[in-house]
C-alpha positions as CSV (number, residue, x, y, z in Angstrom):
1,M,0.0,-0.2,0.0
2,N,1.4,3.0,-1.4
3,S,2.0,6.7,1.4
4,A,-1.4,8.4,-0.1
5,L,-3.0,4.6,1.6
6,S,-1.8,4.5,4.2
7,H,-3.1,8.1,5.5
8,I,-7.0,6.9,4.3
9,A,-6.6,4.1,6.5
10,G,-5.5,5.6,9.2
11,S,-8.1,8.3,9.2
12,T,-11.4,7.2,11.8
13,L,-14.9,6.5,9.7
14,E,-15.9,9.3,11.7
15,A,-13.5,11.7,9.6
16,R,-15.1,10.0,5.9
17,P,-17.3,11.2,4.2
18,P,-20.7,9.8,2.7
19,L,-20.1,7.5,0.2
20,P,-21.5,8.8,-3.6
21,Q,-24.2,6.9,-4.3
22,S,-23.9,7.7,-8.9
23,M,-21.8,4.6,-10.2
24,I,-19.6,7.2,-12.0
25,E,-18.3,8.5,-8.5
26,R,-17.7,5.8,-6.8
27,M,-15.4,3.9,-10.6
28,T,-13.7,7.4,-10.0
29,L,-13.3,7.3,-6.1
30,I,-11.4,3.3,-6.7
31,M,-9.2,5.3,-10.4
32,D,-7.8,8.1,-7.7
33,L,-6.3,5.6,-5.5
34,F,-3.5,4.2,-8.5
35,E,-1.2,7.5,-8.4
36,G,1.1,6.3,-10.8
37,P,1.0,3.9,-13.5
38,Y,2.8,1.0,-11.6
39,D,0.6,1.1,-7.8
40,L,-0.6,-2.2,-7.6
41,L,-3.5,-3.0,-5.0
42,T,-5.5,-5.5,-3.4
43,L,-9.3,-5.6,-3.8
44,E,-9.0,-5.4,0.6
45,D,-6.7,-2.1,-0.1
46,V,-9.8,-0.3,-2.5
47,V,-12.2,-1.6,0.7
48,L,-10.6,0.2,3.3
49,S,-9.6,3.4,1.1
50,T,-12.9,4.7,-0.4
51,G,-15.3,2.4,2.5
52,L,-17.6,0.8,-0.3
53,P,-18.8,-2.2,0.6
54,R,-16.7,-4.9,-0.3
55,S,-18.9,-6.9,-3.1
56,T,-19.8,-3.6,-4.6
57,A,-15.8,-2.8,-4.3
58,H,-15.5,-5.9,-6.2
59,R,-18.5,-5.4,-9.1
60,I,-16.5,-2.2,-9.9
61,L,-12.9,-3.3,-10.3
62,D,-14.6,-6.4,-12.5
63,Q,-16.2,-4.1,-14.4
64,L,-13.3,-2.3,-14.7
65,V,-11.4,-5.0,-15.8
66,R,-13.6,-6.2,-18.0
67,M,-13.3,-2.2,-20.5
68,R,-9.5,-2.6,-19.8
69,W,-9.6,0.8,-17.2
70,L,-8.0,-1.2,-14.7
71,D,-5.7,-5.2,-14.7
72,H,-6.1,-7.6,-12.5
73,T,-3.2,-9.8,-11.9
74,S,-2.5,-12.8,-9.0
75,S,-1.0,-9.6,-6.7
76,G,-3.7,-7.0,-7.2
77,Y,-4.7,-5.2,-9.2
78,R,-2.9,-1.9,-11.9
79,L,-3.5,0.5,-14.3
80,G,-4.8,-1.1,-17.3
81,R,-3.9,-0.5,-21.5
82,R,-7.3,2.5,-21.5
83,A,-6.1,4.2,-18.8
84,L,-2.8,4.8,-19.4
85,G,-3.7,6.2,-23.1
86,L,-4.8,8.8,-21.7
87,G,-1.7,10.5,-20.1
88,G,0.5,8.0,-18.0
89,R,1.5,5.4,-20.2
90,E,3.9,7.7,-21.7
91,T,4.8,8.6,-18.0
92,S,5.8,5.0,-17.5
93,H,7.3,5.0,-20.7
94,G,9.9,7.7,-19.6
95,A,10.8,6.2,-16.9
96,L,11.5,3.4,-18.1
97,R,13.3,4.6,-21.0
98,A,15.2,7.1,-18.7
99,A,16.2,3.6,-16.0
100,A,17.4,1.9,-19.2
101,A,19.3,4.1,-21.2
102,P,22.6,3.7,-19.7
103,V,22.2,0.3,-19.3
104,L,21.1,0.0,-23.6
105,H,24.4,1.6,-24.3
106,E,26.8,-0.4,-22.1
107,L,25.3,-3.3,-24.0
108,A,25.7,-1.5,-27.3
109,L,29.9,-1.0,-26.7
110,R,30.6,-4.2,-25.0
111,T,28.9,-6.6,-27.7
112,G,28.9,-4.9,-30.7
113,K,25.3,-5.6,-31.6
114,V,21.8,-3.7,-32.2
115,V,20.3,-3.3,-28.5
116,H,16.4,-2.9,-28.6
117,L,14.1,-2.0,-25.5
118,A,10.3,-2.6,-26.0
119,V,6.4,-2.7,-24.3
120,L,3.5,-5.0,-25.1
121,D,1.2,-3.1,-26.1
122,G,-2.2,-5.9,-26.6
123,A,0.0,-8.5,-29.5
124,E,2.1,-6.1,-31.1
125,V,5.4,-4.9,-29.4
126,Y,6.0,-0.8,-29.7
127,Y,9.7,0.0,-29.2
128,L,11.2,2.6,-27.1
129,D,14.8,2.5,-28.1
130,K,16.9,1.5,-30.7
131,I,20.8,1.3,-30.6
132,G,23.5,0.6,-32.2
133,G,24.8,3.2,-34.4
134,R,25.1,2.6,-37.9
135,T,25.0,-1.4,-37.7
136,A,21.1,-0.4,-36.4
137,V,20.5,0.7,-40.3
138,A,20.5,-2.8,-41.8
139,V,17.8,-3.8,-39.3
140,P,14.2,-2.6,-40.6
141,S,12.8,-1.4,-36.6
142,R,12.3,2.5,-35.4
143,V,11.4,4.1,-32.1
144,G,8.0,4.8,-32.7
145,G,6.9,1.5,-34.5
146,R,5.9,-1.4,-34.2
147,A,6.2,-5.4,-34.8
148,P,4.0,-8.7,-33.9
149,A,4.6,-9.8,-31.0
150,H,4.6,-13.4,-32.2
151,C,7.5,-12.5,-34.6
152,T,9.6,-11.2,-32.1
153,A,12.1,-12.8,-29.1
154,L,11.1,-8.9,-27.2
155,G,7.6,-10.3,-27.8
156,K,7.7,-13.7,-27.1
157,A,9.8,-12.4,-24.1
158,M,7.3,-10.4,-22.9
159,L,4.2,-12.9,-23.8
160,A,6.2,-15.7,-21.7
161,R,4.8,-13.9,-18.4
162,L,1.7,-13.8,-19.0
163,D,-1.6,-16.1,-18.0
164,P,-2.7,-18.6,-20.9
165,E,-5.4,-17.6,-20.9
166,R,-4.0,-13.7,-22.7
167,I,-2.5,-15.2,-24.8
168,D,-5.7,-16.5,-26.3
169,E,-8.2,-13.5,-25.5
170,A,-4.5,-11.6,-27.4
171,Y,-4.8,-14.1,-30.2
172,A,-8.6,-14.8,-30.4
173,G,-7.9,-14.1,-34.1
174,L,-5.9,-14.8,-37.3
175,M,-2.2,-14.7,-36.8
176,V,-0.2,-13.6,-39.1
177,R,2.8,-14.5,-40.6
178,L,5.8,-12.8,-42.2
179,T,8.2,-15.2,-43.1
180,Q,7.7,-19.2,-43.0
181,R,9.5,-19.8,-39.7
182,S,6.9,-17.4,-38.2
183,I,5.3,-18.4,-35.3
184,G,1.3,-19.8,-37.1
185,S,-0.7,-21.0,-34.1
186,V,-1.8,-20.0,-31.1
187,D,-1.1,-23.8,-30.2
188,Q,2.7,-23.5,-31.4
189,L,3.4,-20.3,-29.5
190,H,2.4,-21.4,-25.8
191,R,4.5,-24.1,-26.8
192,D,7.9,-22.2,-27.3
193,L,6.7,-19.5,-24.5
194,G,6.7,-22.4,-22.2
195,R,10.3,-23.1,-24.1
196,I,11.0,-19.9,-23.2
197,R,10.1,-20.2,-19.4
198,V,12.1,-23.6,-18.7
199,R,15.2,-20.9,-20.0
200,H,14.6,-18.3,-17.3
201,G,12.5,-16.2,-19.3
202,V,15.3,-15.8,-21.9
203,A,13.6,-15.8,-25.7
204,V,15.1,-16.4,-29.1
205,E,14.5,-16.2,-32.9
206,R,15.6,-16.0,-36.1
207,G,14.5,-15.8,-39.2
208,E,10.8,-15.3,-37.9
209,Y,10.4,-11.6,-38.6
210,V,13.2,-10.6,-41.5
211,P,14.8,-14.1,-42.9
212,S,18.3,-13.1,-42.4
213,I,18.0,-11.5,-38.7
214,G,17.6,-12.8,-35.3
215,C,17.6,-11.6,-31.8
216,V,17.7,-12.9,-28.2
217,A,15.8,-11.4,-25.6
218,T,14.7,-11.1,-22.0
219,A,11.6,-8.8,-19.9
220,V,12.3,-6.1,-17.3
221,P,10.1,-7.2,-14.8
222,G,7.9,-3.9,-13.7
223,P,8.6,-3.1,-10.2
224,G,5.6,-4.3,-8.4
225,T,3.7,-6.5,-10.7
226,D,4.0,-9.4,-12.4
227,G,4.1,-9.0,-15.2
228,P,6.3,-7.8,-17.8
229,T,7.4,-3.7,-18.4
230,G,9.1,-3.7,-21.4
231,A,11.8,-6.1,-22.8
232,L,15.3,-6.1,-24.4
233,S,16.5,-7.6,-27.1
234,L,20.5,-8.5,-29.0
235,V,19.8,-8.4,-32.6
236,G,23.2,-10.5,-35.2
237,E,22.4,-12.5,-37.8
238,A,19.9,-15.5,-38.2
239,R,22.6,-18.2,-38.1
240,S,24.4,-17.2,-34.7
241,P,25.2,-18.1,-32.1
242,L,22.5,-16.1,-30.3
243,E,22.1,-18.5,-27.5
244,R,25.8,-17.6,-25.6
245,L,24.9,-13.4,-25.4
246,A,21.6,-15.2,-23.1
247,P,24.0,-14.0,-20.0
248,V,24.6,-10.8,-20.6
249,V,20.3,-9.9,-21.7
250,L,19.8,-11.4,-18.3
251,A,22.1,-9.0,-16.2
252,A,21.3,-5.8,-18.1
253,A,17.0,-6.6,-17.9
254,K,18.4,-7.1,-14.1
255,D,19.9,-3.8,-13.9
256,I,17.5,-2.5,-15.4
257,A,14.8,-3.2,-13.4
258,A,16.8,-2.4,-9.9
259,E,17.2,1.1,-11.5
260,L,13.9,1.0,-12.0
261,R,12.2,0.1,-8.5
262,A,15.2,3.5,-7.3
263,S,14.1,5.2,-9.7
264,T,10.4,4.6,-9.0
265,G,10.2,4.2,-5.0
266,V,7.7,1.6,-5.3
267,G,8.6,-1.4,-2.9
268,R,10.8,0.6,-0.7
269,S,9.3,1.4,3.0
270,V,12.5,3.9,3.7
271,P,13.4,6.9,2.1
272,R,15.4,6.5,-0.8
273,V,19.2,7.5,-0.6
274,A,20.5,7.8,-4.3
275,T,24.0,5.8,-5.3
276,P,25.7,4.6,-7.9
277,R,24.4,2.1,-10.3
278,V,26.2,-1.1,-9.9
279,Q,26.4,-3.1,-13.3
280,S,26.0,-6.8,-12.8
281,W,28.2,-8.0,-16.0
282,S,32.7,-7.6,-16.1
283,A,34.2,-4.8,-17.9
284,E,36.0,-7.3,-19.8
285,P,35.2,-7.5,-23.9
286,A,32.0,-9.8,-24.9
287,P,34.0,-12.2,-25.6
288,G,34.2,-12.7,-22.1
289,L,30.8,-12.2,-20.8
290,V,29.3,-14.9,-23.5
291,A,29.2,-18.7,-22.9
292,T,32.6,-20.4,-24.3
293,E,31.9,-22.1,-28.0
294,Q,31.9,-25.1,-26.9
295,E,28.8,-24.7,-24.9
296,E,25.5,-25.3,-27.1
297,R,23.7,-23.7,-24.8
298,W,23.7,-22.0,-21.8
299,W,20.6,-23.7,-20.0
């Protein structure tokens, strides 16, 4: 529970104003509890903070989820796509880009690869950043662009962190195939996502988006949520041993998540003290960061 909710919960029932009667007012009362894109509230938080009857609060929350104003995860409720589209989306994207920027630049320098940062929007990935110098020109992606999530390592890494029901909902219609190697069915996608989960969240695709290009990616967990905030990837030739870069990508995602938690203050019960970011990978050149050539797979 955030500081605002703690203050409200400490108020006496006598000091609470009369409950609003209209549904719109009650929905607004609940939505006002979410101060930022990373707030996560349980049903108990909502009942305690609003004074609404439990059954009423649950019914309204369910309606807000159906209308995509809120998302419901195993840990609680958070702002949904519709609410974030009114302005909170850019706030959350800005925080993610700021937290990721130094990590992405270091990753590009260490590996010599093109680096992507993206978020999931329904069944698409939305590119927030792309770094890679001259080699980036050969990769057909752009900041602000979109791509089918099931055709990219970025998208599959984020989809793998969602409940299977949400995957089925996102792909209820026809699944587009961009190349002969693209996933063409929901069943095939579920199998691929299962393999990603076994590989500690590392997704690899070869020629599924562009025939000659491959990627290795992993999701960036969000502060205070059990879903992905975004994902980062390294881009190479489709035939290159991309799995060898998995430890580097995982370490970078961990650093971004830590910086994001520190910058947003989510999950902290004490005043935050600014400390230098400590990178979790070595300062050695890229060959020293990846698995040896004798290791076919790192997992």
